[in-house]
C-alpha positions, 0 to 999 in steps of 0.5 A, a space after each residue: 572553160 578548158 578543153 578535156 585532157 586528151 589521153 592516149 592509152 596505148 599498148 606495144 602489141 597488136 590486138 591479140 585476144 590471149 594477151 594484154 591487149 588494150 581491151 584488158 584496160 577497159 576499167 581504166 578507160 571507162 573511169 578516165 572517161 567518166 571523170 568531170 571537172 569542177 563545172 561538171 564537164 568531161 575532164 578527159 577525152 580518151 583514146 585506147 588502142 593497140 599498136 599495128 604490126 611490129 617491125 614497121 612504125 606505128 602510124 599513131 606512135 610514130 607521129 604522136 608529136 604532131 598530134 593533139 594528144 596531151 598525154 600518152 599512157 604507154 603500157 609496154 606489154 611486148 617482149 622486145 619488139 614493141 617500139 620502132 626507132 621512129 616510134 621512140 623518136 616521136 614519143 621523145 619529141 612528144 615529151 620534149 614539147 611539154 606533153 605528159 608521158 606515163 611508161 609502165 611495163 612488168 617483170 623480167 624483160 616484159 616491155 623492154 622495148 622502152 629501153 630505147 626511149 630517152 629519159 623516162 625509158 632509162 628509169 626502167 630496169 630489165 633482166 637482159 637489158 639494163 639490169 638494176 645497178 645493184 647486183 644483189 637484186 639480180 635474184 628471183 624474188 617471186 618463187 611461185 612462178 619459176 620461169 619468171 626471173 628477176 626483176 619480179 617483186 612479189 607485192 601480193 596476188 592479182 586482185 589484192 592490194 598493197 600498202 605503199 610507203 610514200 617518200 618524203 616530201 609526199 609528191 602531189 600525185 599521191 594526194 587524196 583529200 578523202 583519206 584521213 592523212 590526205 595521202 594515197 596509201 594503196 595500189 593494186 598488188 601483183 606477184 611479179 612487179 618490174 624494177 624502176 629507179 632514178 636514172 644516173 645524172 637525172 636531176 628532175 626525177 625522184 622516187 615517190 613511192 615504194 612497196 615491200 615484197 611479201 616473199 623476201 621483205 625487200 623494198 622496191 620502187 613503185 613509181 619515179 616522177 619526172 618533173 616538167 622542165 624546159 627540156 620536157 613535160 611531166 613523166 612517170 615510170 611505173 613498176 608494172 602495168 598491172 596497177 592499171 589492168 582490169 584483172 588486178 582491179 577485178 579478177 572476174 574480168 579475166 586474164 590471158 591463159 598463160 597467167 597461172 597464179 591464183 588471184 585474190 579478192 581483197 581489193 573488192 572488199 576494201 572501199 578505202 583501197 578502191 578510192 585510193 586507186 581511183 584518186 591516184 589515176 585522177 591525179 595522174 591524168 591531171 598532173 601529166 597534162 600539166 594542169 594545177 593538181 593542187 587546185 583540183 584537190 582543194 575543190 573536191 
């Protein structure tokens, strides 16, 4: 009987009440902890934490390559000081040893400390550091929150959901046996998503899903999947951590006071979208652990 998948949910800021601390991802933590395998046994063992004070190596991140974690879900919610060199080196070694890595951030420069990560960090584009390669995209997309600059793709309100477009051929991460077409079709929406893309000369990665701005109509990348190779385990670059945040799944959970946009509530009224999001999260947990996702899907 396989042991539970050991998952670390980790932010890049210390615990600050009025910010995107790890407590604001409690619904993700609880859902992952509730999952069971085909034998009814716990599928995941979840640890959720914020980093220690910036400026010095985090005791967990800077030694994660020596840990027994199978995968790291890194929520980059900092403004540039979220990861030290020692943290980044250990995270890179962690993936080099075959472990799974999810790296996600948000608009503009939020989470730009991931730029120092090799591989999957290079899939993230920011405003001040490593902008999107296409200069035509260096313009504000969301116009409601004027102080947030590009990249800031407006896929919808917090609390609503977006219909995603799946790249061909569909990646197994986007399989949903309960859906009519067998595919994940929805993710939470957000007024200003970040930018991700396939790094230059990266042969193991591809775009697996895109969204459409509700303001400009521009299409933008939602997720970049890195297949496992001899050089590293599976990885995913996601356009925004809001695809996993409590506030986007249920606005009644609250948000930091600096969030000014009015939330929606369409996700709460769509069991189909809720199921799609849950399936995506389950798929991520299994795929990042290097386990056979196709077998899990067939037995459900």
